[in-house]
C-alpha positions in Angstrom: 62.9 104.6 43.7 63.7 103.0 47.1 61.1 100.9 48.9 59.9 101.9 52.3 61.5 100.3 55.4 59.2 99.4 58.3 60.5 98.8 61.8 59.4 98.6 65.4 57.5 95.3 65.4 58.0 92.5 67.8 56.4 90.1 70.2 54.1 91.5 72.9 51.5 90.3 75.3 47.8 91.2 75.0 47.3 94.7 76.3 50.9 95.8 75.4 52.1 98.5 73.1 54.3 99.0 70.1 55.4 102.0 68.0 56.0 101.3 64.3 58.0 103.5 62.0 58.2 103.7 58.3 61.0 105.4 56.4 59.3 106.1 53.1 60.1 107.5 49.7 59.0 110.8 48.4 56.7 109.2 45.9 54.7 107.7 48.8 54.5 110.9 50.8 53.6 112.9 47.7 50.3 111.0 47.6 47.1 112.5 48.9 46.9 109.9 51.6 49.5 107.6 53.3 48.6 104.7 55.5 49.4 101.6 57.4 48.3 98.2 56.1 48.5 94.8 57.6 48.3 91.2 56.4 47.9 88.0 58.4 48.9 84.7 56.9 46.4 83.5 54.4 44.4 86.7 54.5 44.0 89.7 52.3 46.1 92.8 53.1 43.9 95.5 54.7 44.2 99.2 55.4 44.4 99.9 59.1 44.8 103.7 59.2 45.5 106.6 56.9 46.5 110.2 57.1 45.9 112.7 54.3 48.2 115.6 53.2 45.9 118.0 55.0 46.0 116.0 58.3 42.7 114.2 58.1 42.9 110.7 59.8 40.8 107.6 59.3 41.0 104.3 61.2 39.6 100.9 60.5 36.9 100.2 63.1 38.7 97.5 65.0 41.6 99.8 65.9 39.8 103.0 66.7 40.7 104.3 70.2 43.8 102.0 70.3 46.0 103.1 67.3 47.3 106.5 66.4 48.8 107.4 63.1 51.1 110.3 62.5 53.7 111.5 60.0 56.8 113.7 59.8 56.8 115.2 56.3 60.3 116.7 56.6 61.7 113.2 57.4 59.4 111.2 55.1 58.5 109.1 58.1 55.2 107.6 59.1 54.4 106.3 62.6 51.8 104.0 64.1 51.4 104.0 67.9 49.6 100.8 68.9 48.1 100.4 72.4 45.9 97.8 74.0 47.1 95.2 71.5 45.0 92.1 70.8 45.9 88.7 69.4 43.9 89.6 66.3 46.3 92.5 65.6 49.0 89.9 64.8 50.1 90.5 61.2 52.9 91.9 59.1 52.5 95.7 59.0 53.3 97.8 55.9 53.2 101.4 54.9 52.2 102.8 51.5 50.2 105.4 49.8 46.4 105.1 49.6 45.6 103.8 47.1 48.8 101.9 47.2 51.5 101.8 44.6 53.6 98.8 43.8 56.6 99.9 46.0 56.0 97.7 49.0 58.6 97.2 51.7 59.2 93.9 53.6 57.0 95.0 56.5 57.5 94.5 60.2 56.1 91.6 62.1 53.7 92.2 65.0 52.9 89.2 67.2 50.5 89.6 70.1 50.4 86.4 72.2 50.4 85.4 75.9 
């Protein structure tokens, strides 16, 4: 019913850290898997990380060892801790189910630049 609201993005230098939050709807959290997506200008939206209802976690190769996904089911909130950020991480970050439904939020901008 209500679209997710992503927050926590900003401008950071390479090597810096950010913690993203997603206040999501019950329809998103009722899915088998929930994840973070990102989209750079002119590029296709891609799945970055996901977490299943049983706690299994998967990461896209480029973020392994740097990003950590977690969720608070009682609060319908999804998190993404991002460390050792690189310029290629620059994108708008979104949360959604996996596979995604059509209830996208506006995302939160992450810019990594010196």
